FIKENU-931796 format. One record per residue (C-alpha): x, y negated, z negated; residue number from 1. Coordinates in nm, 2 decimals. Each point is the difference from the previous one (the first is absolute). Last residue first. Example, Ala and Ser with C-alpha at 12.3 -4.5 7.8 and 13.67 -1.06 7.14 Angstrom:
BEGIN
<pt><u>1.37</u><v>0.11</v><w>-0.71</w><num>2</num></pt>
<pt><u>-0.14</u><v>0.34</v><w>-0.07</w><num>1</num></pt>
REM end
This chain:
BEGIN
<pt><u>0.69</u><v>1.18</v><w>-3.93</w><num>249</num></pt>
<pt><u>-0.06</u><v>-0.35</v><w>0.17</w><num>248</num></pt>
<pt><u>-0.02</u><v>-0.17</v><w>-0.31</w><num>247</num></pt>
<pt><u>-0.33</u><v>-0.14</v><w>-0.20</w><num>246</num></pt>
<pt><u>-0.10</u><v>-0.32</v><w>-0.15</w><num>245</num></pt>
<pt><u>0.30</u><v>-0.20</v><w>0.00</w><num>244</num></pt>
<pt><u>0.01</u><v>-0.26</v><w>-0.23</w><num>243</num></pt>
<pt><u>-0.13</u><v>-0.34</v><w>0.18</w><num>242</num></pt>
<pt><u>-0.29</u><v>-0.13</v><w>-0.24</w><num>241</num></pt>
<pt><u>0.23</u><v>-0.27</v><w>-0.15</w><num>240</num></pt>
<pt><u>-0.10</u><v>-0.24</v><w>0.27</w><num>239</num></pt>
<pt><u>0.15</u><v>-0.14</v><w>0.36</w><num>238</num></pt>
<pt><u>0.05</u><v>0.37</v><w>0.15</w><num>237</num></pt>
<pt><u>0.34</u><v>0.05</v><w>0.19</w><num>236</num></pt>
<pt><u>0.00</u><v>0.30</v><w>0.19</w><num>235</num></pt>
<pt><u>0.29</u><v>0.25</v><w>0.06</w><num>234</num></pt>
<pt><u>-0.17</u><v>0.33</v><w>-0.19</w><num>233</num></pt>
<pt><u>-0.32</u><v>-0.09</v><w>0.18</w><num>232</num></pt>
<pt><u>0.16</u><v>-0.05</v><w>0.39</w><num>231</num></pt>
<pt><u>0.16</u><v>0.35</v><w>-0.05</w><num>230</num></pt>
<pt><u>-0.27</u><v>0.14</v><w>-0.18</w><num>229</num></pt>
<pt><u>-0.25</u><v>-0.04</v><w>0.32</w><num>228</num></pt>
<pt><u>0.25</u><v>0.14</v><w>0.23</w><num>227</num></pt>
<pt><u>0.04</u><v>0.32</v><w>-0.21</w><num>226</num></pt>
<pt><u>-0.34</u><v>0.05</v><w>-0.08</w><num>225</num></pt>
<pt><u>-0.09</u><v>-0.04</v><w>0.40</w><num>224</num></pt>
<pt><u>0.24</u><v>0.26</v><w>0.12</w><num>223</num></pt>
<pt><u>-0.21</u><v>0.01</v><w>0.35</w><num>222</num></pt>
<pt><u>-0.09</u><v>0.33</v><w>0.17</w><num>221</num></pt>
<pt><u>-0.16</u><v>-0.13</v><w>0.31</w><num>220</num></pt>
<pt><u>-0.33</u><v>0.11</v><w>0.23</w><num>219</num></pt>
<pt><u>-0.01</u><v>-0.28</v><w>0.25</w><num>218</num></pt>
<pt><u>-0.36</u><v>-0.11</v><w>-0.09</w><num>217</num></pt>
<pt><u>0.04</u><v>0.06</v><w>-0.35</w><num>216</num></pt>
<pt><u>0.30</u><v>-0.19</v><w>-0.05</w><num>215</num></pt>
<pt><u>-0.17</u><v>-0.29</v><w>0.22</w><num>214</num></pt>
<pt><u>-0.32</u><v>0.05</v><w>-0.24</w><num>213</num></pt>
<pt><u>0.22</u><v>-0.07</v><w>-0.32</w><num>212</num></pt>
<pt><u>0.15</u><v>-0.29</v><w>0.19</w><num>211</num></pt>
<pt><u>-0.34</u><v>-0.12</v><w>0.12</w><num>210</num></pt>
<pt><u>-0.14</u><v>0.03</v><w>-0.39</w><num>209</num></pt>
<pt><u>0.28</u><v>-0.20</v><w>-0.16</w><num>208</num></pt>
<pt><u>-0.09</u><v>-0.24</v><w>0.26</w><num>207</num></pt>
<pt><u>-0.37</u><v>-0.04</v><w>-0.04</w><num>206</num></pt>
<pt><u>0.08</u><v>0.02</v><w>-0.35</w><num>205</num></pt>
<pt><u>0.23</u><v>-0.32</v><w>-0.02</w><num>204</num></pt>
<pt><u>-0.28</u><v>-0.22</v><w>0.25</w><num>203</num></pt>
<pt><u>-0.25</u><v>0.06</v><w>-0.26</w><num>202</num></pt>
<pt><u>0.23</u><v>0.03</v><w>-0.32</w><num>201</num></pt>
<pt><u>0.06</u><v>-0.34</v><w>-0.01</w><num>200</num></pt>
<pt><u>-0.32</u><v>-0.17</v><w>-0.10</w><num>199</num></pt>
<pt><u>-0.01</u><v>0.25</v><w>-0.27</w><num>198</num></pt>
<pt><u>-0.29</u><v>0.23</v><w>-0.03</w><num>197</num></pt>
<pt><u>-0.35</u><v>-0.09</v><w>-0.04</w><num>196</num></pt>
<pt><u>-0.17</u><v>0.06</v><w>-0.37</w><num>195</num></pt>
<pt><u>-0.23</u><v>0.20</v><w>-0.17</w><num>194</num></pt>
<pt><u>0.02</u><v>0.31</v><w>0.21</w><num>193</num></pt>
<pt><u>-0.25</u><v>0.28</v><w>-0.11</w><num>192</num></pt>
<pt><u>-0.22</u><v>0.11</v><w>0.30</w><num>191</num></pt>
<pt><u>0.32</u><v>-0.05</v><w>0.28</w><num>190</num></pt>
<pt><u>0.24</u><v>0.17</v><w>-0.23</w><num>189</num></pt>
<pt><u>-0.22</u><v>0.28</v><w>-0.03</w><num>188</num></pt>
<pt><u>-0.09</u><v>0.00</v><w>0.38</w><num>187</num></pt>
<pt><u>0.38</u><v>-0.04</v><w>0.09</w><num>186</num></pt>
<pt><u>0.14</u><v>0.31</v><w>-0.19</w><num>185</num></pt>
<pt><u>-0.06</u><v>0.22</v><w>0.34</w><num>184</num></pt>
<pt><u>0.22</u><v>-0.27</v><w>0.20</w><num>183</num></pt>
<pt><u>0.29</u><v>0.06</v><w>-0.21</w><num>182</num></pt>
<pt><u>0.04</u><v>0.37</v><w>0.11</w><num>181</num></pt>
<pt><u>-0.09</u><v>-0.12</v><w>0.34</w><num>180</num></pt>
<pt><u>0.30</u><v>-0.23</v><w>-0.02</w><num>179</num></pt>
<pt><u>0.26</u><v>0.21</v><w>-0.12</w><num>178</num></pt>
<pt><u>-0.02</u><v>0.27</v><w>0.28</w><num>177</num></pt>
<pt><u>0.22</u><v>0.27</v><w>-0.12</w><num>176</num></pt>
<pt><u>0.26</u><v>0.29</v><w>0.14</w><num>175</num></pt>
<pt><u>0.15</u><v>-0.20</v><w>0.30</w><num>174</num></pt>
<pt><u>0.11</u><v>-0.32</v><w>-0.22</w><num>173</num></pt>
<pt><u>0.26</u><v>0.24</v><w>-0.15</w><num>172</num></pt>
<pt><u>0.20</u><v>-0.17</v><w>-0.31</w><num>171</num></pt>
<pt><u>0.33</u><v>0.06</v><w>0.07</w><num>170</num></pt>
<pt><u>0.17</u><v>0.04</v><w>-0.37</w><num>169</num></pt>
<pt><u>-0.07</u><v>-0.12</v><w>-0.37</w><num>168</num></pt>
<pt><u>-0.35</u><v>0.01</v><w>-0.08</w><num>167</num></pt>
<pt><u>-0.28</u><v>-0.24</v><w>-0.07</w><num>166</num></pt>
<pt><u>0.06</u><v>-0.27</v><w>0.28</w><num>165</num></pt>
<pt><u>-0.20</u><v>0.15</v><w>0.27</w><num>164</num></pt>
<pt><u>-0.27</u><v>0.12</v><w>-0.24</w><num>163</num></pt>
<pt><u>-0.06</u><v>-0.43</v><w>-0.14</w><num>162</num></pt>
<pt><u>-0.30</u><v>-0.05</v><w>0.22</w><num>161</num></pt>
<pt><u>-0.14</u><v>0.32</v><w>-0.15</w><num>160</num></pt>
<pt><u>0.05</u><v>-0.12</v><w>-0.39</w><num>159</num></pt>
<pt><u>-0.10</u><v>-0.34</v><w>0.08</w><num>158</num></pt>
<pt><u>-0.30</u><v>0.13</v><w>0.15</w><num>157</num></pt>
<pt><u>-0.07</u><v>0.22</v><w>-0.33</w><num>156</num></pt>
<pt><u>0.05</u><v>-0.28</v><w>-0.22</w><num>155</num></pt>
<pt><u>-0.31</u><v>-0.20</v><w>0.19</w><num>154</num></pt>
<pt><u>-0.21</u><v>0.25</v><w>-0.02</w><num>153</num></pt>
<pt><u>0.06</u><v>0.06</v><w>-0.36</w><num>152</num></pt>
<pt><u>-0.02</u><v>-0.37</v><w>-0.10</w><num>151</num></pt>
<pt><u>-0.31</u><v>-0.01</v><w>0.19</w><num>150</num></pt>
<pt><u>-0.13</u><v>0.32</v><w>-0.16</w><num>149</num></pt>
<pt><u>0.10</u><v>-0.15</v><w>-0.38</w><num>148</num></pt>
<pt><u>-0.19</u><v>-0.33</v><w>0.08</w><num>147</num></pt>
<pt><u>0.19</u><v>-0.30</v><w>0.08</w><num>146</num></pt>
<pt><u>0.01</u><v>-0.30</v><w>-0.24</w><num>145</num></pt>
<pt><u>0.39</u><v>-0.05</v><w>0.02</w><num>144</num></pt>
<pt><u>-0.03</u><v>-0.23</v><w>0.33</w><num>143</num></pt>
<pt><u>0.18</u><v>0.22</v><w>0.25</w><num>142</num></pt>
<pt><u>0.17</u><v>-0.05</v><w>0.29</w><num>141</num></pt>
<pt><u>0.11</u><v>-0.36</v><w>-0.09</w><num>140</num></pt>
<pt><u>0.39</u><v>0.13</v><w>0.00</w><num>139</num></pt>
<pt><u>0.01</u><v>-0.03</v><w>-0.36</w><num>138</num></pt>
<pt><u>-0.30</u><v>0.26</v><w>-0.08</w><num>137</num></pt>
<pt><u>0.14</u><v>0.19</v><w>0.28</w><num>136</num></pt>
<pt><u>0.37</u><v>0.00</v><w>-0.17</w><num>135</num></pt>
<pt><u>-0.14</u><v>0.15</v><w>-0.34</w><num>134</num></pt>
<pt><u>-0.25</u><v>0.24</v><w>0.12</w><num>133</num></pt>
<pt><u>0.31</u><v>0.15</v><w>0.28</w><num>132</num></pt>
<pt><u>0.23</u><v>-0.02</v><w>-0.32</w><num>131</num></pt>
<pt><u>-0.28</u><v>0.19</v><w>-0.20</w><num>130</num></pt>
<pt><u>-0.04</u><v>0.27</v><w>0.24</w><num>129</num></pt>
<pt><u>0.35</u><v>0.05</v><w>0.07</w><num>128</num></pt>
<pt><u>-0.03</u><v>0.26</v><w>0.29</w><num>127</num></pt>
<pt><u>0.37</u><v>-0.06</v><w>0.06</w><num>126</num></pt>
<pt><u>-0.03</u><v>-0.13</v><w>0.38</w><num>125</num></pt>
<pt><u>-0.29</u><v>-0.20</v><w>-0.12</w><num>124</num></pt>
<pt><u>0.21</u><v>-0.15</v><w>-0.31</w><num>123</num></pt>
<pt><u>0.25</u><v>-0.09</v><w>0.27</w><num>122</num></pt>
<pt><u>-0.25</u><v>-0.17</v><w>0.24</w><num>121</num></pt>
<pt><u>-0.13</u><v>-0.17</v><w>-0.28</w><num>120</num></pt>
<pt><u>0.39</u><v>-0.17</v><w>-0.14</w><num>119</num></pt>
<pt><u>0.01</u><v>-0.09</v><w>0.36</w><num>118</num></pt>
<pt><u>-0.31</u><v>-0.17</v><w>0.02</w><num>117</num></pt>
<pt><u>0.03</u><v>-0.20</v><w>-0.32</w><num>116</num></pt>
<pt><u>0.37</u><v>-0.13</v><w>0.10</w><num>115</num></pt>
<pt><u>-0.17</u><v>-0.07</v><w>0.39</w><num>114</num></pt>
<pt><u>-0.27</u><v>-0.21</v><w>-0.16</w><num>113</num></pt>
<pt><u>0.24</u><v>-0.19</v><w>-0.25</w><num>112</num></pt>
<pt><u>0.22</u><v>-0.08</v><w>0.31</w><num>111</num></pt>
<pt><u>-0.29</u><v>-0.14</v><w>0.22</w><num>110</num></pt>
<pt><u>-0.03</u><v>0.18</v><w>0.35</w><num>109</num></pt>
<pt><u>0.09</u><v>-0.17</v><w>0.33</w><num>108</num></pt>
<pt><u>-0.20</u><v>0.07</v><w>0.32</w><num>107</num></pt>
<pt><u>0.07</u><v>0.11</v><w>0.33</w><num>106</num></pt>
<pt><u>-0.32</u><v>0.06</v><w>0.22</w><num>105</num></pt>
<pt><u>0.13</u><v>-0.19</v><w>0.36</w><num>104</num></pt>
<pt><u>0.34</u><v>0.18</v><w>-0.04</w><num>103</num></pt>
<pt><u>-0.03</u><v>0.19</v><w>0.33</w><num>102</num></pt>
<pt><u>0.31</u><v>0.23</v><w>0.07</w><num>101</num></pt>
<pt><u>0.23</u><v>0.25</v><w>-0.15</w><num>100</num></pt>
<pt><u>0.22</u><v>0.16</v><w>0.21</w><num>99</num></pt>
<pt><u>0.11</u><v>0.32</v><w>-0.18</w><num>98</num></pt>
<pt><u>0.34</u><v>0.15</v><w>0.08</w><num>97</num></pt>
<pt><u>0.11</u><v>0.39</v><w>0.05</w><num>96</num></pt>
<pt><u>0.21</u><v>-0.17</v><w>0.32</w><num>95</num></pt>
<pt><u>-0.14</u><v>0.26</v><w>0.25</w><num>94</num></pt>
<pt><u>-0.30</u><v>0.08</v><w>-0.20</w><num>93</num></pt>
<pt><u>-0.11</u><v>-0.36</v><w>-0.01</w><num>92</num></pt>
<pt><u>-0.30</u><v>-0.02</v><w>-0.22</w><num>91</num></pt>
<pt><u>-0.27</u><v>-0.31</v><w>0.05</w><num>90</num></pt>
<pt><u>-0.16</u><v>-0.10</v><w>-0.36</w><num>89</num></pt>
<pt><u>-0.27</u><v>-0.26</v><w>0.08</w><num>88</num></pt>
<pt><u>-0.17</u><v>0.25</v><w>0.26</w><num>87</num></pt>
<pt><u>-0.10</u><v>0.23</v><w>-0.31</w><num>86</num></pt>
<pt><u>-0.23</u><v>-0.31</v><w>-0.14</w><num>85</num></pt>
<pt><u>0.05</u><v>-0.02</v><w>-0.34</w><num>84</num></pt>
<pt><u>-0.05</u><v>-0.36</v><w>-0.03</w><num>83</num></pt>
<pt><u>0.18</u><v>-0.12</v><w>-0.32</w><num>82</num></pt>
<pt><u>0.35</u><v>-0.15</v><w>0.10</w><num>81</num></pt>
<pt><u>0.11</u><v>-0.01</v><w>-0.42</w><num>80</num></pt>
<pt><u>0.20</u><v>-0.26</v><w>-0.19</w><num>79</num></pt>
<pt><u>0.05</u><v>0.06</v><w>-0.32</w><num>78</num></pt>
<pt><u>0.37</u><v>0.09</v><w>0.11</w><num>77</num></pt>
<pt><u>0.10</u><v>0.26</v><w>-0.21</w><num>76</num></pt>
<pt><u>-0.32</u><v>0.18</v><w>-0.16</w><num>75</num></pt>
<pt><u>-0.25</u><v>-0.11</v><w>0.28</w><num>74</num></pt>
<pt><u>0.24</u><v>0.02</v><w>0.34</w><num>73</num></pt>
<pt><u>0.22</u><v>0.27</v><w>-0.19</w><num>72</num></pt>
<pt><u>-0.29</u><v>0.24</v><w>-0.04</w><num>71</num></pt>
<pt><u>-0.10</u><v>-0.02</v><w>0.35</w><num>70</num></pt>
<pt><u>0.36</u><v>0.00</v><w>0.16</w><num>69</num></pt>
<pt><u>0.03</u><v>0.33</v><w>-0.18</w><num>68</num></pt>
<pt><u>-0.34</u><v>0.14</v><w>0.09</w><num>67</num></pt>
<pt><u>0.12</u><v>-0.05</v><w>0.37</w><num>66</num></pt>
<pt><u>0.34</u><v>0.11</v><w>-0.01</w><num>65</num></pt>
<pt><u>-0.12</u><v>0.32</v><w>-0.16</w><num>64</num></pt>
<pt><u>-0.27</u><v>0.10</v><w>0.25</w><num>63</num></pt>
<pt><u>0.23</u><v>-0.11</v><w>0.27</w><num>62</num></pt>
<pt><u>0.27</u><v>0.25</v><w>-0.13</w><num>61</num></pt>
<pt><u>-0.25</u><v>0.28</v><w>-0.09</w><num>60</num></pt>
<pt><u>-0.17</u><v>-0.01</v><w>0.35</w><num>59</num></pt>
<pt><u>0.36</u><v>-0.02</v><w>0.18</w><num>58</num></pt>
<pt><u>0.11</u><v>0.31</v><w>-0.19</w><num>57</num></pt>
<pt><u>-0.34</u><v>0.17</v><w>0.11</w><num>56</num></pt>
<pt><u>0.04</u><v>-0.06</v><w>0.34</w><num>55</num></pt>
<pt><u>-0.20</u><v>-0.22</v><w>0.20</w><num>54</num></pt>
<pt><u>-0.35</u><v>0.01</v><w>0.12</w><num>53</num></pt>
<pt><u>-0.11</u><v>-0.16</v><w>-0.35</w><num>52</num></pt>
<pt><u>0.21</u><v>-0.29</v><w>0.07</w><num>51</num></pt>
<pt><u>-0.29</u><v>-0.15</v><w>0.21</w><num>50</num></pt>
<pt><u>-0.19</u><v>-0.11</v><w>-0.30</w><num>49</num></pt>
<pt><u>0.30</u><v>-0.26</v><w>-0.05</w><num>48</num></pt>
<pt><u>-0.02</u><v>-0.19</v><w>0.33</w><num>47</num></pt>
<pt><u>0.23</u><v>0.08</v><w>0.24</w><num>46</num></pt>
<pt><u>0.36</u><v>-0.16</v><w>0.07</w><num>45</num></pt>
<pt><u>0.12</u><v>-0.31</v><w>0.20</w><num>44</num></pt>
<pt><u>-0.03</u><v>-0.37</v><w>-0.11</w><num>43</num></pt>
<pt><u>0.06</u><v>-0.25</v><w>0.24</w><num>42</num></pt>
<pt><u>-0.01</u><v>-0.39</v><w>-0.10</w><num>41</num></pt>
<pt><u>-0.19</u><v>-0.32</v><w>0.01</w><num>40</num></pt>
<pt><u>0.01</u><v>-0.28</v><w>-0.24</w><num>39</num></pt>
<pt><u>-0.20</u><v>-0.31</v><w>-0.02</w><num>38</num></pt>
<pt><u>0.11</u><v>-0.27</v><w>-0.21</w><num>37</num></pt>
<pt><u>-0.05</u><v>-0.16</v><w>-0.33</w><num>36</num></pt>
<pt><u>0.24</u><v>0.21</v><w>-0.18</w><num>35</num></pt>
<pt><u>0.16</u><v>0.25</v><w>0.21</w><num>34</num></pt>
<pt><u>0.02</u><v>0.37</v><w>-0.07</w><num>33</num></pt>
<pt><u>0.18</u><v>0.24</v><w>0.18</w><num>32</num></pt>
<pt><u>-0.24</u><v>0.30</v><w>-0.04</w><num>31</num></pt>
<pt><u>0.11</u><v>0.25</v><w>-0.26</w><num>30</num></pt>
<pt><u>0.21</u><v>0.29</v><w>-0.05</w><num>29</num></pt>
<pt><u>-0.03</u><v>0.30</v><w>-0.25</w><num>28</num></pt>
<pt><u>0.28</u><v>0.28</v><w>0.05</w><num>27</num></pt>
<pt><u>0.29</u><v>-0.22</v><w>-0.08</w><num>26</num></pt>
<pt><u>-0.08</u><v>-0.01</v><w>-0.40</w><num>25</num></pt>
<pt><u>-0.04</u><v>-0.29</v><w>-0.24</w><num>24</num></pt>
<pt><u>0.17</u><v>-0.27</v><w>0.17</w><num>23</num></pt>
<pt><u>-0.26</u><v>-0.03</v><w>0.30</w><num>22</num></pt>
<pt><u>-0.26</u><v>0.03</v><w>-0.30</w><num>21</num></pt>
<pt><u>0.13</u><v>-0.32</v><w>-0.20</w><num>20</num></pt>
<pt><u>0.03</u><v>-0.15</v><w>0.33</w><num>19</num></pt>
<pt><u>-0.37</u><v>0.08</v><w>0.09</w><num>18</num></pt>
<pt><u>-0.14</u><v>-0.13</v><w>-0.33</w><num>17</num></pt>
<pt><u>0.16</u><v>-0.33</v><w>-0.01</w><num>16</num></pt>
<pt><u>-0.17</u><v>-0.06</v><w>0.41</w><num>15</num></pt>
<pt><u>-0.32</u><v>0.14</v><w>-0.14</w><num>14</num></pt>
<pt><u>0.03</u><v>-0.24</v><w>-0.29</w><num>13</num></pt>
<pt><u>0.01</u><v>-0.29</v><w>0.26</w><num>12</num></pt>
<pt><u>-0.31</u><v>0.07</v><w>0.08</w><num>11</num></pt>
<pt><u>-0.15</u><v>-0.17</v><w>0.35</w><num>10</num></pt>
<pt><u>0.12</u><v>0.28</v><w>0.26</w><num>9</num></pt>
<pt><u>-0.16</u><v>-0.05</v><w>0.34</w><num>8</num></pt>
<pt><u>-0.04</u><v>0.35</v><w>0.16</w><num>7</num></pt>
<pt><u>0.12</u><v>0.19</v><w>0.29</w><num>6</num></pt>
<pt><u>0.06</u><v>0.37</v><w>0.03</w><num>5</num></pt>
<pt><u>0.11</u><v>0.18</v><w>0.34</w><num>4</num></pt>
<pt><u>-0.06</u><v>0.40</v><w>-0.04</w><num>3</num></pt>
<pt><u>0.20</u><v>0.27</v><w>0.16</w><num>2</num></pt>
<pt><u>-0.18</u><v>0.38</v><w>-0.13</w><num>1</num></pt>
REM end
């Protein structure tokens, strides 16, 4: 697939993010960005879903890099391209490089939100009910007045989403469908929910679910826990609640 892409860049943050990503690792390539100017460039590669036709080793590699990028966008840069459209991630099998295009849905996230969200992801991974409920209240998912049936459904859904991060070694995305499992709890949560989710999660969860769906689509095996805790153990929290909740073991 050979694409021509053109867009106006109006966010200086995108330019800063591109510099960080380019220095992070050579497997990611972003279009040249010109402030207040139109840029036109060529990108080679195939959309992520087409990687399902390639070897298992390649699918694992692509799944690893896609999820690694998603984790670092949120927890390292706190700036994320939130559109999960598979065509925004072009994989070039010759260079083993990703061409990242279309940053129209890019946004930043407040430090305090990212601090607590990271703690909640770790609690989900470790099946820590108390941790999930505490962080859910701090983030605004819960008010503290919900009935037990709602709390049970909320925690169960959190644990399901945390499954890829729950055990060391590669998580086989071919083995289950996380989104289907969570959807079965939707009726209970809709009936008993007392407050809408925080504004930040609408775009964030769309991107996270897109990353999971891409890994499911291509049948990747990804060491999710190791990637999460590599970031977590180096993370600088803003307050005194930064103790490590778990380990990779």
